[in-house]
PDBQT receptor file of N, H, CA, C and O in Angstrom, charges set to zero:
ATOM      1  N   MET A   1       0.854  -1.171   0.000  1.00  0.00    +0.000 N 
ATOM      2  CA  MET A   1       0.000   0.000   0.000  1.00  0.00    +0.000 C 
ATOM      3  C   MET A   1       0.901   1.235   0.000  1.00  0.00    +0.000 C 
ATOM      4  O   MET A   1       1.995   1.216   0.563  1.00  0.00    +0.000 OA
ATOM      5  N   ASP A   2       0.432   2.297  -0.632  1.00  0.00    +0.000 N 
ATOM      6  H   ASP A   2      -0.457   2.312  -1.090  1.00  0.00    +0.000 HD
ATOM      7  CA  ASP A   2       1.238   3.513  -0.588  1.00  0.00    +0.000 C 
ATOM      8  C   ASP A   2       0.819   4.388   0.590  1.00  0.00    +0.000 C 
ATOM      9  O   ASP A   2      -0.280   4.259   1.130  1.00  0.00    +0.000 OA
ATOM     10  N   LYS A   3       1.719   5.270   0.963  1.00  0.00    +0.000 N 
ATOM     11  H   LYS A   3       2.611   5.375   0.524  1.00  0.00    +0.000 HD
ATOM     12  CA  LYS A   3       1.549   6.100   2.157  1.00  0.00    +0.000 C 
ATOM     13  C   LYS A   3       0.284   6.956   2.079  1.00  0.00    +0.000 C 
ATOM     14  O   LYS A   3      -0.437   7.085   3.068  1.00  0.00    +0.000 OA
ATOM     15  N   GLN A   4       0.012   7.539   0.915  1.00  0.00    +0.000 N 
ATOM     16  H   GLN A   4       0.598   7.434   0.112  1.00  0.00    +0.000 HD
ATOM     17  CA  GLN A   4      -1.143   8.423   0.781  1.00  0.00    +0.000 C 
ATOM     18  C   GLN A   4      -2.451   7.669   0.985  1.00  0.00    +0.000 C 
ATOM     19  O   GLN A   4      -3.366   8.177   1.633  1.00  0.00    +0.000 OA
ATOM     20  N   ARG A   5      -2.545   6.452   0.433  1.00  0.00    +0.000 N 
ATOM     21  H   ARG A   5      -1.801   6.039  -0.094  1.00  0.00    +0.000 HD
ATOM     22  CA  ARG A   5      -3.766   5.650   0.608  1.00  0.00    +0.000 C 
ATOM     23  C   ARG A   5      -3.925   5.247   2.071  1.00  0.00    +0.000 C 
ATOM     24  O   ARG A   5      -5.035   5.278   2.603  1.00  0.00    +0.000 OA
ATOM     25  N   ALA A   6      -2.848   4.876   2.715  1.00  0.00    +0.000 N 
ATOM     26  H   ALA A   6      -1.947   4.851   2.283  1.00  0.00    +0.000 HD
ATOM     27  CA  ALA A   6      -2.912   4.505   4.134  1.00  0.00    +0.000 C 
ATOM     28  C   ALA A   6      -3.410   5.683   4.963  1.00  0.00    +0.000 C 
ATOM     29  O   ALA A   6      -4.202   5.505   5.889  1.00  0.00    +0.000 OA
ATOM     30  N   LYS A   7      -2.946   6.887   4.632  1.00  0.00    +0.000 N 
ATOM     31  H   LYS A   7      -2.303   7.032   3.881  1.00  0.00    +0.000 HD
ATOM     32  CA  LYS A   7      -3.384   8.078   5.350  1.00  0.00    +0.000 C 
ATOM     33  C   LYS A   7      -4.875   8.339   5.113  1.00  0.00    +0.000 C 
ATOM     34  O   LYS A   7      -5.593   8.705   6.044  1.00  0.00    +0.000 OA
ATOM     35  N   GLN A   8      -5.343   8.155   3.880  1.00  0.00    +0.000 N 
ATOM     36  H   GLN A   8      -4.760   7.858   3.124  1.00  0.00    +0.000 HD
ATOM     37  CA  GLN A   8      -6.769   8.315   3.582  1.00  0.00    +0.000 C 
ATOM     38  C   GLN A   8      -7.612   7.355   4.415  1.00  0.00    +0.000 C 
ATOM     39  O   GLN A   8      -8.647   7.737   4.961  1.00  0.00    +0.000 OA
ATOM     40  N   ILE A   9      -7.164   6.118   4.507  1.00  0.00    +0.000 N 
ATOM     41  H   ILE A   9      -6.323   5.807   4.064  1.00  0.00    +0.000 HD
ATOM     42  CA  ILE A   9      -7.894   5.109   5.281  1.00  0.00    +0.000 C 
ATOM     43  C   ILE A   9      -7.907   5.483   6.757  1.00  0.00    +0.000 C 
ATOM     44  O   ILE A   9      -8.948   5.398   7.408  1.00  0.00    +0.000 OA
ATOM     45  N   ALA A  10      -6.757   5.898   7.291  1.00  0.00    +0.000 N 
ATOM     46  H   ALA A  10      -5.911   5.968   6.762  1.00  0.00    +0.000 HD
ATOM     47  CA  ALA A  10      -6.663   6.261   8.704  1.00  0.00    +0.000 C 
ATOM     48  C   ALA A  10      -7.575   7.443   9.032  1.00  0.00    +0.000 C 
ATOM     49  O   ALA A  10      -8.156   7.497  10.115  1.00  0.00    +0.000 OA
ATOM     50  N   ASP A  11      -7.700   8.393   8.097  1.00  0.00    +0.000 N 
ATOM     51  H   ASP A  11      -7.227   8.350   7.217  1.00  0.00    +0.000 HD
ATOM     52  CA  ASP A  11      -8.495   9.597   8.332  1.00  0.00    +0.000 C 
ATOM     53  C   ASP A  11      -9.985   9.403   8.054  1.00  0.00    +0.000 C 
ATOM     54  O   ASP A  11     -10.797  10.251   8.423  1.00  0.00    +0.000 OA
ATOM     55  N   SER A  12     -10.343   8.316   7.420  1.00  0.00    +0.000 N 
ATOM     56  H   SER A  12      -9.683   7.627   7.120  1.00  0.00    +0.000 HD
ATOM     57  CA  SER A  12     -11.731   8.081   7.020  1.00  0.00    +0.000 C 
ATOM     58  C   SER A  12     -12.556   7.483   8.163  1.00  0.00    +0.000 C 
ATOM     59  O   SER A  12     -12.057   6.651   8.920  1.00  0.00    +0.000 OA
ATOM     60  N   PRO A  13     -13.827   7.911   8.289  1.00  0.00    +0.000 N 
ATOM     61  CA  PRO A  13     -14.697   7.290   9.293  1.00  0.00    +0.000 C 
ATOM     62  C   PRO A  13     -15.193   5.908   8.853  1.00  0.00    +0.000 C 
ATOM     63  O   PRO A  13     -15.764   5.169   9.654  1.00  0.00    +0.000 OA
ATOM     64  N   VAL A  14     -14.977   5.562   7.582  1.00  0.00    +0.000 N 
ATOM     65  H   VAL A  14     -14.513   6.162   6.931  1.00  0.00    +0.000 HD
ATOM     66  CA  VAL A  14     -15.422   4.277   7.050  1.00  0.00    +0.000 C 
ATOM     67  C   VAL A  14     -14.317   3.235   7.223  1.00  0.00    +0.000 C 
ATOM     68  O   VAL A  14     -13.164   3.477   6.864  1.00  0.00    +0.000 OA
ATOM     69  N   MET A  15     -14.672   2.099   7.765  1.00  0.00    +0.000 N 
ATOM     70  H   MET A  15     -15.609   1.903   8.056  1.00  0.00    +0.000 HD
ATOM     71  CA  MET A  15     -13.707   1.023   7.997  1.00  0.00    +0.000 C 
ATOM     72  C   MET A  15     -13.314   0.385   6.670  1.00  0.00    +0.000 C 
ATOM     73  O   MET A  15     -14.182  -0.028   5.901  1.00  0.00    +0.000 OA
ATOM     74  N   ALA A  16     -12.021   0.300   6.397  1.00  0.00    +0.000 N 
ATOM     75  H   ALA A  16     -11.316   0.635   7.023  1.00  0.00    +0.000 HD
ATOM     76  CA  ALA A  16     -11.525  -0.347   5.177  1.00  0.00    +0.000 C 
ATOM     77  C   ALA A  16     -10.983  -1.727   5.527  1.00  0.00    +0.000 C 
ATOM     78  O   ALA A  16     -10.586  -1.982   6.664  1.00  0.00    +0.000 OA
ATOM     79  N   ASN A  17     -10.972  -2.603   4.543  1.00  0.00    +0.000 N 
ATOM     80  H   ASN A  17     -11.294  -2.396   3.619  1.00  0.00    +0.000 HD
ATOM     81  CA  ASN A  17     -10.471  -3.961   4.724  1.00  0.00    +0.000 C 
ATOM     82  C   ASN A  17      -8.967  -3.961   4.464  1.00  0.00    +0.000 C 
ATOM     83  O   ASN A  17      -8.526  -4.086   3.321  1.00  0.00    +0.000 OA
ATOM     84  N   VAL A  18      -8.186  -3.821   5.535  1.00  0.00    +0.000 N 
ATOM     85  H   VAL A  18      -8.545  -3.720   6.463  1.00  0.00    +0.000 HD
ATOM     86  CA  VAL A  18      -6.726  -3.746   5.443  1.00  0.00    +0.000 C 
ATOM     87  C   VAL A  18      -6.129  -4.914   6.211  1.00  0.00    +0.000 C 
ATOM     88  O   VAL A  18      -6.592  -5.267   7.295  1.00  0.00    +0.000 OA
ATOM     89  N   THR A  19      -5.091  -5.507   5.630  1.00  0.00    +0.000 N 
ATOM     90  H   THR A  19      -4.715  -5.220   4.749  1.00  0.00    +0.000 HD
ATOM     91  CA  THR A  19      -4.432  -6.619   6.311  1.00  0.00    +0.000 C 
ATOM     92  C   THR A  19      -2.932  -6.369   6.441  1.00  0.00    +0.000 C 
ATOM     93  O   THR A  19      -2.321  -5.642   5.657  1.00  0.00    +0.000 OA
ATOM     94  N   TYR A  20      -2.373  -7.001   7.462  1.00  0.00    +0.000 N 
ATOM     95  H   TYR A  20      -2.869  -7.591   8.099  1.00  0.00    +0.000 HD
ATOM     96  CA  TYR A  20      -0.931  -7.039   7.703  1.00  0.00    +0.000 C 
ATOM     97  C   TYR A  20      -0.597  -8.488   8.018  1.00  0.00    +0.000 C 
ATOM     98  O   TYR A  20      -1.116  -9.035   8.991  1.00  0.00    +0.000 OA
ATOM     99  N   ASN A  21       0.246  -9.117   7.233  1.00  0.00    +0.000 N 
ATOM    100  H   ASN A  21       0.668  -8.673   6.442  1.00  0.00    +0.000 HD
ATOM    101  CA  ASN A  21       0.565 -10.549   7.403  1.00  0.00    +0.000 C 
ATOM    102  C   ASN A  21      -0.707 -11.396   7.464  1.00  0.00    +0.000 C 
ATOM    103  O   ASN A  21      -0.832 -12.277   8.314  1.00  0.00    +0.000 OA
ATOM    104  N   ASP A  22      -1.639 -11.127   6.568  1.00  0.00    +0.000 N 
ATOM    105  H   ASP A  22      -1.537 -10.412   5.877  1.00  0.00    +0.000 HD
ATOM    106  CA  ASP A  22      -2.915 -11.857   6.453  1.00  0.00    +0.000 C 
ATOM    107  C   ASP A  22      -3.829 -11.704   7.666  1.00  0.00    +0.000 C 
ATOM    108  O   ASP A  22      -4.755 -12.496   7.841  1.00  0.00    +0.000 OA
ATOM    109  N   THR A  23      -3.583 -10.695   8.507  1.00  0.00    +0.000 N 
ATOM    110  H   THR A  23      -2.831 -10.051   8.364  1.00  0.00    +0.000 HD
ATOM    111  CA  THR A  23      -4.431 -10.407   9.658  1.00  0.00    +0.000 C 
ATOM    112  C   THR A  23      -5.106  -9.059   9.437  1.00  0.00    +0.000 C 
ATOM    113  O   THR A  23      -4.447  -8.077   9.094  1.00  0.00    +0.000 OA
ATOM    114  N   ALA A  24      -6.431  -9.013   9.635  1.00  0.00    +0.000 N 
ATOM    115  H   ALA A  24      -6.966  -9.810   9.913  1.00  0.00    +0.000 HD
ATOM    116  CA  ALA A  24      -7.173  -7.756   9.485  1.00  0.00    +0.000 C 
ATOM    117  C   ALA A  24      -6.730  -6.780  10.565  1.00  0.00    +0.000 C 
ATOM    118  O   ALA A  24      -6.662  -7.136  11.741  1.00  0.00    +0.000 OA
ATOM    119  N   VAL A  25      -6.429  -5.545  10.162  1.00  0.00    +0.000 N 
ATOM    120  H   VAL A  25      -6.485  -5.256   9.207  1.00  0.00    +0.000 HD
ATOM    121  CA  VAL A  25      -5.922  -4.550  11.106  1.00  0.00    +0.000 C 
ATOM    122  C   VAL A  25      -6.654  -3.223  10.940  1.00  0.00    +0.000 C 
ATOM    123  O   VAL A  25      -7.297  -2.958   9.924  1.00  0.00    +0.000 OA
ATOM    124  N   TYR A  26      -6.531  -2.401  11.980  1.00  0.00    +0.000 N 
ATOM    125  H   TYR A  26      -6.009  -2.616  12.806  1.00  0.00    +0.000 HD
ATOM    126  CA  TYR A  26      -7.045  -1.042  11.997  1.00  0.00    +0.000 C 
ATOM    127  C   TYR A  26      -5.845  -0.100  11.969  1.00  0.00    +0.000 C 
ATOM    128  O   TYR A  26      -4.914  -0.259  12.758  1.00  0.00    +0.000 OA
ATOM    129  N   ILE A  27      -5.862   0.878  11.067  1.00  0.00    +0.000 N 
ATOM    130  H   ILE A  27      -6.619   1.007  10.427  1.00  0.00    +0.000 HD
ATOM    131  CA  ILE A  27      -4.770   1.854  10.996  1.00  0.00    +0.000 C 
ATOM    132  C   ILE A  27      -5.131   3.041  11.875  1.00  0.00    +0.000 C 
ATOM    133  O   ILE A  27      -6.123   3.724  11.619  1.00  0.00    +0.000 OA
ATOM    134  N   GLN A  28      -4.339   3.290  12.904  1.00  0.00    +0.000 N 
ATOM    135  H   GLN A  28      -3.533   2.735  13.112  1.00  0.00    +0.000 HD
ATOM    136  CA  GLN A  28      -4.579   4.413  13.805  1.00  0.00    +0.000 C 
ATOM    137  C   GLN A  28      -3.966   5.704  13.275  1.00  0.00    +0.000 C 
ATOM    138  O   GLN A  28      -4.588   6.766  13.326  1.00  0.00    +0.000 OA
ATOM    139  N   HIS A  29      -2.747   5.603  12.769  1.00  0.00    +0.000 N 
ATOM    140  H   HIS A  29      -2.242   4.741  12.728  1.00  0.00    +0.000 HD
ATOM    141  CA  HIS A  29      -2.000   6.802  12.386  1.00  0.00    +0.000 C 
ATOM    142  C   HIS A  29      -0.944   6.428  11.357  1.00  0.00    +0.000 C 
ATOM    143  O   HIS A  29      -0.407   5.321  11.382  1.00  0.00    +0.000 OA
ATOM    144  N   VAL A  30      -0.653   7.349  10.461  1.00  0.00    +0.000 N 
ATOM    145  H   VAL A  30      -1.090   8.249  10.441  1.00  0.00    +0.000 HD
ATOM    146  CA  VAL A  30       0.407   7.155   9.469  1.00  0.00    +0.000 C 
ATOM    147  C   VAL A  30       1.455   8.246   9.674  1.00  0.00    +0.000 C 
ATOM    148  O   VAL A  30       1.132   9.434   9.709  1.00  0.00    +0.000 OA
ATOM    149  N   SER A  31       2.709   7.831   9.809  1.00  0.00    +0.000 N 
ATOM    150  H   SER A  31       2.972   6.867   9.781  1.00  0.00    +0.000 HD
ATOM    151  CA  SER A  31       3.823   8.769   9.941  1.00  0.00    +0.000 C 
ATOM    152  C   SER A  31       4.410   9.007   8.559  1.00  0.00    +0.000 C 
ATOM    153  O   SER A  31       5.029   8.119   7.972  1.00  0.00    +0.000 OA
ATOM    154  N   GLU A  32       4.209  10.224   8.045  1.00  0.00    +0.000 N 
ATOM    155  H   GLU A  32       3.707  10.945   8.522  1.00  0.00    +0.000 HD
ATOM    156  CA  GLU A  32       4.720  10.535   6.709  1.00  0.00    +0.000 C 
ATOM    157  C   GLU A  32       6.240  10.616   6.692  1.00  0.00    +0.000 C 
ATOM    158  O   GLU A  32       6.858  10.334   5.665  1.00  0.00    +0.000 OA
ATOM    159  N   GLU A  33       6.849  10.993   7.799  1.00  0.00    +0.000 N 
ATOM    160  H   GLU A  33       6.347  11.222   8.633  1.00  0.00    +0.000 HD
ATOM    161  CA  GLU A  33       8.304  11.114   7.855  1.00  0.00    +0.000 C 
ATOM    162  C   GLU A  33       8.978   9.746   7.768  1.00  0.00    +0.000 C 
ATOM    163  O   GLU A  33      10.021   9.606   7.129  1.00  0.00    +0.000 OA
ATOM    164  N   ASN A  34       8.386   8.741   8.410  1.00  0.00    +0.000 N 
ATOM    165  H   ASN A  34       7.539   8.855   8.929  1.00  0.00    +0.000 HD
ATOM    166  CA  ASN A  34       9.012   7.423   8.501  1.00  0.00    +0.000 C 
ATOM    167  C   ASN A  34       8.415   6.383   7.561  1.00  0.00    +0.000 C 
ATOM    168  O   ASN A  34       8.934   5.271   7.463  1.00  0.00    +0.000 OA
ATOM    169  N   ASP A  35       7.324   6.731   6.865  1.00  0.00    +0.000 N 
ATOM    170  H   ASP A  35       6.903   7.634   6.945  1.00  0.00    +0.000 HD
ATOM    171  CA  ASP A  35       6.593   5.762   6.033  1.00  0.00    +0.000 C 
ATOM    172  C   ASP A  35       6.155   4.548   6.849  1.00  0.00    +0.000 C 
ATOM    173  O   ASP A  35       6.223   3.410   6.385  1.00  0.00    +0.000 OA
ATOM    174  N   THR A  36       5.702   4.818   8.078  1.00  0.00    +0.000 N 
ATOM    175  H   THR A  36       5.646   5.743   8.454  1.00  0.00    +0.000 HD
ATOM    176  CA  THR A  36       5.204   3.746   8.940  1.00  0.00    +0.000 C 
ATOM    177  C   THR A  36       3.762   4.037   9.344  1.00  0.00    +0.000 C 
ATOM    178  O   THR A  36       3.285   5.169   9.257  1.00  0.00    +0.000 OA
ATOM    179  N   ALA A  37       3.089   2.985   9.786  1.00  0.00    +0.000 N 
ATOM    180  H   ALA A  37       3.476   2.066   9.857  1.00  0.00    +0.000 HD
ATOM    181  CA  ALA A  37       1.716   3.114  10.257  1.00  0.00    +0.000 C 
ATOM    182  C   ALA A  37       1.607   2.469  11.633  1.00  0.00    +0.000 C 
ATOM    183  O   ALA A  37       2.216   1.435  11.906  1.00  0.00    +0.000 OA
ATOM    184  N   ARG A  38       0.813   3.108  12.492  1.00  0.00    +0.000 N 
ATOM    185  H   ARG A  38       0.318   3.948  12.270  1.00  0.00    +0.000 HD
ATOM    186  CA  ARG A  38       0.510   2.549  13.816  1.00  0.00    +0.000 C 
ATOM    187  C   ARG A  38      -0.763   1.744  13.635  1.00  0.00    +0.000 C 
ATOM    188  O   ARG A  38      -1.806   2.302  13.293  1.00  0.00    +0.000 OA
ATOM    189  N   ILE A  39      -0.691   0.434  13.861  1.00  0.00    +0.000 N 
ATOM    190  H   ILE A  39       0.156  -0.019  14.139  1.00  0.00    +0.000 HD
ATOM    191  CA  ILE A  39      -1.827  -0.451  13.613  1.00  0.00    +0.000 C 
ATOM    192  C   ILE A  39      -2.077  -1.354  14.814  1.00  0.00    +0.000 C 
ATOM    193  O   ILE A  39      -1.251  -1.462  15.720  1.00  0.00    +0.000 OA
ATOM    194  N   TYR A  40      -3.244  -2.000  14.793  1.00  0.00    +0.000 N 
ATOM    195  H   TYR A  40      -3.915  -1.912  14.057  1.00  0.00    +0.000 HD
ATOM    196  CA  TYR A  40      -3.497  -3.116  15.708  1.00  0.00    +0.000 C 
ATOM    197  C   TYR A  40      -4.479  -4.070  15.053  1.00  0.00    +0.000 C 
ATOM    198  O   TYR A  40      -5.308  -3.653  14.245  1.00  0.00    +0.000 OA
ATOM    199  N   PRO A  41      -4.390  -5.364  15.401  1.00  0.00    +0.000 N 
ATOM    200  CA  PRO A  41      -5.341  -6.335  14.864  1.00  0.00    +0.000 C 
ATOM    201  C   PRO A  41      -6.752  -5.986  15.344  1.00  0.00    +0.000 C 
ATOM    202  O   PRO A  41      -6.936  -5.542  16.478  1.00  0.00    +0.000 OA
ATOM    203  N   LEU A  42      -7.747  -6.191  14.474  1.00  0.00    +0.000 N 
ATOM    204  H   LEU A  42      -7.598  -6.552  13.553  1.00  0.00    +0.000 HD
ATOM    205  CA  LEU A  42      -9.129  -5.883  14.851  1.00  0.00    +0.000 C 
ATOM    206  C   LEU A  42      -9.497  -6.637  16.132  1.00  0.00    +0.000 C 
ATOM    207  O   LEU A  42      -9.250  -7.836  16.255  1.00  0.00    +0.000 OA
ATOM    208  N   GLY A  43     -10.086  -5.918  17.069  1.00  0.00    +0.000 N 
ATOM    209  H   GLY A  43     -10.287  -4.944  16.968  1.00  0.00    +0.000 HD
ATOM    210  CA  GLY A  43     -10.497  -6.512  18.342  1.00  0.00    +0.000 C 
ATOM    211  C   GLY A  43      -9.369  -6.663  19.340  1.00  0.00    +0.000 C 
ATOM    212  O   GLY A  43      -9.585  -7.195  20.429  1.00  0.00    +0.000 OA
ATOM    213  N   GLN A  44      -8.164  -6.208  19.001  1.00  0.00    +0.000 N 
ATOM    214  H   GLN A  44      -7.988  -5.776  18.117  1.00  0.00    +0.000 HD
ATOM    215  CA  GLN A  44      -7.019  -6.352  19.907  1.00  0.00    +0.000 C 
ATOM    216  C   GLN A  44      -6.243  -5.041  20.018  1.00  0.00    +0.000 C 
ATOM    217  O   GLN A  44      -5.061  -4.996  19.678  1.00  0.00    +0.000 OA
ATOM    218  N   PRO A  45      -6.893  -3.972  20.491  1.00  0.00    +0.000 N 
ATOM    219  CA  PRO A  45      -6.205  -2.673  20.548  1.00  0.00    +0.000 C 
ATOM    220  C   PRO A  45      -4.996  -2.656  21.479  1.00  0.00    +0.000 C 
ATOM    221  O   PRO A  45      -4.174  -1.742  21.406  1.00  0.00    +0.000 OA
ATOM    222  N   GLU A  46      -4.879  -3.636  22.335  1.00  0.00    +0.000 N 
ATOM    223  H   GLU A  46      -5.546  -4.379  22.395  1.00  0.00    +0.000 HD
ATOM    224  CA  GLU A  46      -3.718  -3.699  23.228  1.00  0.00    +0.000 C 
ATOM    225  C   GLU A  46      -2.469  -4.178  22.490  1.00  0.00    +0.000 C 
ATOM    226  O   GLU A  46      -1.370  -4.102  23.040  1.00  0.00    +0.000 OA
ATOM    227  N   ASN A  47      -2.611  -4.668  21.263  1.00  0.00    +0.000 N 
ATOM    228  H   ASN A  47      -3.504  -4.730  20.816  1.00  0.00    +0.000 HD
ATOM    229  CA  ASN A  47      -1.483  -5.189  20.479  1.00  0.00    +0.000 C 
ATOM    230  C   ASN A  47      -1.034  -4.208  19.399  1.00  0.00    +0.000 C 
ATOM    231  O   ASN A  47      -0.821  -4.603  18.253  1.00  0.00    +0.000 OA
ATOM    232  N   GLU A  48      -0.890  -2.933  19.756  1.00  0.00    +0.000 N 
ATOM    233  H   GLU A  48      -1.063  -2.612  20.687  1.00  0.00    +0.000 HD
ATOM    234  CA  GLU A  48      -0.451  -1.910  18.806  1.00  0.00    +0.000 C 
ATOM    235  C   GLU A  48       0.985  -2.171  18.369  1.00  0.00    +0.000 C 
ATOM    236  O   GLU A  48       1.808  -2.678  19.131  1.00  0.00    +0.000 OA
ATOM    237  N   GLN A  49       1.260  -1.808  17.120  1.00  0.00    +0.000 N 
ATOM    238  H   GLN A  49       0.592  -1.396  16.501  1.00  0.00    +0.000 HD
ATOM    239  CA  GLN A  49       2.631  -1.906  16.631  1.00  0.00    +0.000 C 
ATOM    240  C   GLN A  49       2.824  -0.940  15.472  1.00  0.00    +0.000 C 
ATOM    241  O   GLN A  49       1.867  -0.543  14.808  1.00  0.00    +0.000 OA
ATOM    242  N   ASN A  50       4.071  -0.572  15.245  1.00  0.00    +0.000 N 
ATOM    243  H   ASN A  50       4.849  -0.894  15.785  1.00  0.00    +0.000 HD
ATOM    244  CA  ASN A  50       4.426   0.249  14.093  1.00  0.00    +0.000 C 
ATOM    245  C   ASN A  50       4.977  -0.668  13.013  1.00  0.00    +0.000 C 
ATOM    246  O   ASN A  50       5.839  -1.508  13.270  1.00  0.00    +0.000 OA
ATOM    247  N   VAL A  51       4.460  -0.491  11.794  1.00  0.00    +0.000 N 
ATOM    248  H   VAL A  51       3.760   0.191  11.586  1.00  0.00    +0.000 HD
ATOM    249  CA  VAL A  51       4.915  -1.297  10.671  1.00  0.00    +0.000 C 
ATOM    250  C   VAL A  51       5.134  -0.397   9.460  1.00  0.00    +0.000 C 
ATOM    251  O   VAL A  51       4.605   0.712   9.397  1.00  0.00    +0.000 OA
ATOM    252  N   ALA A  52       5.909  -0.879   8.508  1.00  0.00    +0.000 N 
ATOM    253  H   ALA A  52       6.339  -1.781   8.559  1.00  0.00    +0.000 HD
ATOM    254  CA  ALA A  52       6.111  -0.149   7.267  1.00  0.00    +0.000 C 
ATOM    255  C   ALA A  52       4.800  -0.144   6.482  1.00  0.00    +0.000 C 
ATOM    256  O   ALA A  52       4.133  -1.172   6.360  1.00  0.00    +0.000 OA
ATOM    257  N   VAL A  53       4.441   1.023   5.954  1.00  0.00    +0.000 N 
ATOM    258  H   VAL A  53       4.982   1.857   6.053  1.00  0.00    +0.000 HD
ATOM    259  CA  VAL A  53       3.204   1.143   5.180  1.00  0.00    +0.000 C 
ATOM    260  C   VAL A  53       3.209   0.155   4.015  1.00  0.00    +0.000 C 
ATOM    261  O   VAL A  53       2.162  -0.377   3.647  1.00  0.00    +0.000 OA
ATOM    262  N   SER A  54       4.371  -0.088   3.442  1.00  0.00    +0.000 N 
ATOM    263  H   SER A  54       5.221   0.344   3.742  1.00  0.00    +0.000 HD
ATOM    264  CA  SER A  54       4.479  -0.999   2.295  1.00  0.00    +0.000 C 
ATOM    265  C   SER A  54       4.077  -2.424   2.632  1.00  0.00    +0.000 C 
ATOM    266  O   SER A  54       3.805  -3.215   1.729  1.00  0.00    +0.000 OA
ATOM    267  N   GLN A  55       4.032  -2.774   3.936  1.00  0.00    +0.000 N 
ATOM    268  H   GLN A  55       4.253  -2.131   4.670  1.00  0.00    +0.000 HD
ATOM    269  CA  GLN A  55       3.652  -4.130   4.348  1.00  0.00    +0.000 C 
ATOM    270  C   GLN A  55       2.139  -4.280   4.517  1.00  0.00    +0.000 C 
ATOM    271  O   GLN A  55       1.660  -5.377   4.803  1.00  0.00    +0.000 OA
ATOM    272  N   LEU A  56       1.390  -3.203   4.347  1.00  0.00    +0.000 N 
ATOM    273  H   LEU A  56       1.779  -2.312   4.116  1.00  0.00    +0.000 HD
ATOM    274  CA  LEU A  56      -0.069  -3.260   4.480  1.00  0.00    +0.000 C 
ATOM    275  C   LEU A  56      -0.698  -3.537   3.118  1.00  0.00    +0.000 C 
ATOM    276  O   LEU A  56      -0.178  -3.117   2.084  1.00  0.00    +0.000 OA
ATOM    277  N   ALA A  57      -1.821  -4.246   3.133  1.00  0.00    +0.000 N 
ATOM    278  H   ALA A  57      -2.243  -4.587   3.973  1.00  0.00    +0.000 HD
ATOM    279  CA  ALA A  57      -2.531  -4.540   1.894  1.00  0.00    +0.000 C 
ATOM    280  C   ALA A  57      -4.006  -4.211   2.071  1.00  0.00    +0.000 C 
ATOM    281  O   ALA A  57      -4.602  -4.511   3.105  1.00  0.00    +0.000 OA
ATOM    282  N   GLU A  58      -4.583  -3.595   1.052  1.00  0.00    +0.000 N 
ATOM    283  H   GLU A  58      -4.099  -3.351   0.212  1.00  0.00    +0.000 HD
ATOM    284  CA  GLU A  58      -6.021  -3.310   1.055  1.00  0.00    +0.000 C 
ATOM    285  C   GLU A  58      -6.694  -4.379   0.218  1.00  0.00    +0.000 C 
ATOM    286  O   GLU A  58      -6.303  -4.633  -0.921  1.00  0.00    +0.000 OA
ATOM    287  N   ASN A  59      -7.714  -5.005   0.796  1.00  0.00    +0.000 N 
ATOM    288  H   ASN A  59      -8.033  -4.799   1.721  1.00  0.00    +0.000 HD
ATOM    289  CA  ASN A  59      -8.410  -6.101   0.114  1.00  0.00    +0.000 C 
ATOM    290  C   ASN A  59      -9.781  -5.694  -0.325  1.00  0.00    +0.000 C 
ATOM    291  O   ASN A  59     -10.504  -6.496  -0.916  1.00  0.00    +0.000 OA
TER     292      ASN A  59
């Protein structure tokens, strides 16, 4: 996924179907400086992590 699309998804009130390593995730924030996204698996907000935006996929 590209950084701009990830940012659109993070800013949108509509839930998008995004995966990281075949796991559905929620994008909380996108860091434009680092090309990373703060994500967590759906239903597991305690498992936040920073990942490269390029590792995210929109399905």
